[in-house]
C-alpha positions in Angstrom: -4.4 13.9 6.0 -0.8 13.9 7.4 1.6 11.6 6.8 4.4 10.7 9.9 7.2 8.4 10.0 7.7 7.0 13.4 11.4 6.1 13.4 14.3 6.7 16.0 17.0 5.2 13.5 20.1 6.7 12.6 19.6 6.8 8.6 16.3 7.3 6.9 15.8 4.6 4.2 15.7 6.7 1.0 12.9 4.7 -0.6 10.5 6.1 2.0 11.1 9.8 1.5 10.8 8.9 -2.2 7.4 7.4 -1.9 6.3 10.2 0.2 8.4 13.5 0.1 6.2 15.2 2.4 6.5 12.4 5.2 7.2 13.8 8.7 9.9 11.9 10.7 8.7 11.6 14.5 10.0 10.0 17.7 7.5 7.6 19.3 6.8 10.1 22.2 6.2 12.8 19.6 3.3 11.3 17.3 0.9 10.6 19.9 0.6 14.6 20.8 0.8 15.4 17.0 -1.1 12.7 14.9 -4.8 13.0 14.7 -7.6 10.7 13.4 -7.4 10.1 9.9 -3.6 11.1 10.0 -1.3 7.8 8.7 1.5 6.8 10.8 3.6 4.7 9.2 5.7 2.9 12.5 9.1 1.3 12.4 9.6 -1.7 14.5 12.2 -1.1 16.9 13.2 -1.7 20.3 10.8 -0.3 22.9 7.0 -0.6 23.2 5.9 -0.5 19.3 3.0 -2.4 20.1 1.2 -0.2 22.9 2.5 3.0 20.5 0.3 1.4 17.4 -2.7 0.6 19.9 -2.6 3.9 21.5 -2.5 5.7 17.7 -5.4 3.4 16.5 -7.6 4.3 19.6 -7.1 7.6 18.4 -8.3 7.1 15.0 -5.1 7.3 13.5 -4.3 5.0 10.4 -1.3 2.6 11.1 1.0 1.0 9.0 3.7 -1.1 10.4 7.3 -0.9 8.8 9.5 -4.3 9.8 13.0 -4.8 8.7 12.7 -8.6 9.7 8.7 -9.5 8.5 7.4 -12.4 10.6 4.1 -14.2 11.0 3.9 -13.6 14.9 5.0 -9.9 14.5 2.2 -9.3 11.9 -0.3 -10.8 14.2 0.8 -8.4 16.9 0.8 -5.5 14.5 -2.8 -6.3 13.3 -4.0 -6.9 16.8 -3.0 -3.4 17.7 -5.5 -2.1 14.9 -2.5 -1.5 12.5 -4.0 -1.9 9.1 -1.1 -2.7 7.0 2.2 -4.7 7.6 5.3 -4.6 5.1 9.0 -5.0 4.7 10.6 -1.7 5.5 12.6 -2.0 2.4 9.6 -2.3 0.1 9.9 -0.2 -3.2 8.3 3.3 -3.4 5.7 1.8 -5.8 4.5 -0.9 -3.0 4.8 1.8 -0.3 2.3 4.1 -2.3 0.1 1.2 -2.8 -0.2 0.4 0.9 -0.7 3.7 1.9 -4.0 4.0 -0.7 -5.3 0.8 1.0 -4.5 2.1 4.5 -6.2 5.6 3.6 -9.2 3.7 2.3 -9.4 1.9 5.6 -8.5 -1.2 3.7 -6.2 -3.8 5.2 -2.8 -4.8 3.4 -1.2 -8.2 4.2 2.5 -9.0 3.8 2.1 -11.2 0.7 3.7 -14.2 2.5 1.3 -14.0 5.2 -1.4 -14.0 2.9 0.0 -17.4 1.5 0.4 -18.6 4.9 -3.3 -17.4 6.0 -4.8 -19.1 2.6 -3.2 -22.6 3.7 -4.0 -22.5 7.1 -7.8 -21.8 6.2 -7.7 -24.6 3.4 -6.4 -26.7 6.0 -9.1 -25.9 8.4 -11.7 -26.7 6.1 -10.6 -30.1 5.1 -7.9 -29.5 2.8 -7.4 -31.5 -0.4 -9.6 -34.2 0.9 -12.5 -32.2 1.0 -12.5 -30.9 -2.9 -15.2 -32.3 -4.6 -13.7 -33.9 -8.0 -16.8 -32.0 -10.1 -15.0 -28.8 -8.7 -11.6 -29.3 -10.6 -13.5 -30.9 -13.9 -13.1 -28.1 -15.7 -9.3 -27.4 -15.1 -6.3 -29.1 -17.2 -4.2 -31.1 -15.3 -1.5 -28.5 -14.7 -4.3 -25.8 -13.9 -5.2 -28.4 -10.8 -1.9 -29.0 -9.9 -1.5 -25.2 -9.5 -4.7 -24.3 -7.8 -4.2 -27.2 -5.1 -0.7 -25.7 -4.5 -1.8 -22.3 -3.8 -4.9 -23.5 -2.1 -2.0 -25.0 0.6 -0.3 -22.0 1.1 2.3 -22.1 -1.1 3.5 -18.8 -3.1 4.1 -18.6 -6.6 7.7 -19.1 -6.3 7.6 -22.3 -4.4 5.0 -23.4 -6.9 7.0 -23.0 -9.5 10.0 -24.6 -8.0 7.9 -27.4 -6.9 6.1 -27.9 -10.4 9.6 -27.4 -12.4 7.8 -24.4 -14.2 8.3 -20.6 -14.4 6.6 -18.2 -11.8 5.1 -16.5 -14.8 3.9 -19.9 -15.9 2.1 -20.3 -12.4 0.7 -16.7 -13.0 -0.9 -17.8 -16.2 -2.4 -21.0 -14.9 -4.0 -19.4 -11.8 -4.9 -16.5 -14.1 -6.8 -19.4 -15.9 -7.9 -21.3 -12.6 -9.8 -18.2 -11.6 -11.4 -17.6 -14.6 -12.7 -21.2 -15.0 -13.6 -21.1 -11.4 -15.4 -17.5 -11.2 -13.0 -16.3 -8.2 -11.0 -13.3 -8.0 -7.8 -14.2 -5.5 -6.7 -16.7 -3.3 -9.0 -16.5 -0.3 -11.9 -16.9 -2.7 -10.3 -19.8 -4.4 -10.2 -21.8 -1.4 -13.8 -21.0 -0.3 -14.6 -22.3 -3.8 -12.8 -25.1 -3.6 -14.0 -26.3 -0.2 -17.8 -25.2 -0.3 -19.2 -28.0 -1.1 -17.9 -30.5 1.8 
């Protein structure tokens, strides 16, 4: 398995080589000839047909992760429709880049966290939103835990929930951990499904 960085920029971002010292930097026209099934191609969103490039790489069995300097939901959607397995901010820390690499190499999907929040909120709304939540589902939670659970289900990030409720992000995480434990769920998507289960 070889890692390729598909990038035409004039200066490489140091954190990329810090995350992956063996990273080979290639121009878009070169990677299609060199990359093989099972290799990982980190494609930087630039001018040109990056969408077509990602599609062709994925069709060859290359595992694609997309790096964007200006992440946006519509761009992420384009990336995932090409067959990319990851979409991430190009200036992410080396630790995050390595985490994404593990997920992608194991054929998982890595969503940009803000996109996941938005997705969760959209699914919750499609399932009926707060009006569909049965009171007994929330009965075992404290008032603040209920507030946090519903805010997160609506797609708000921990930072936004903290600001809206006048508490710290650390407190939001603590309440969210208690909510997950009490409702027997592991993540935000499971939370909204649990909240909407008995509609």
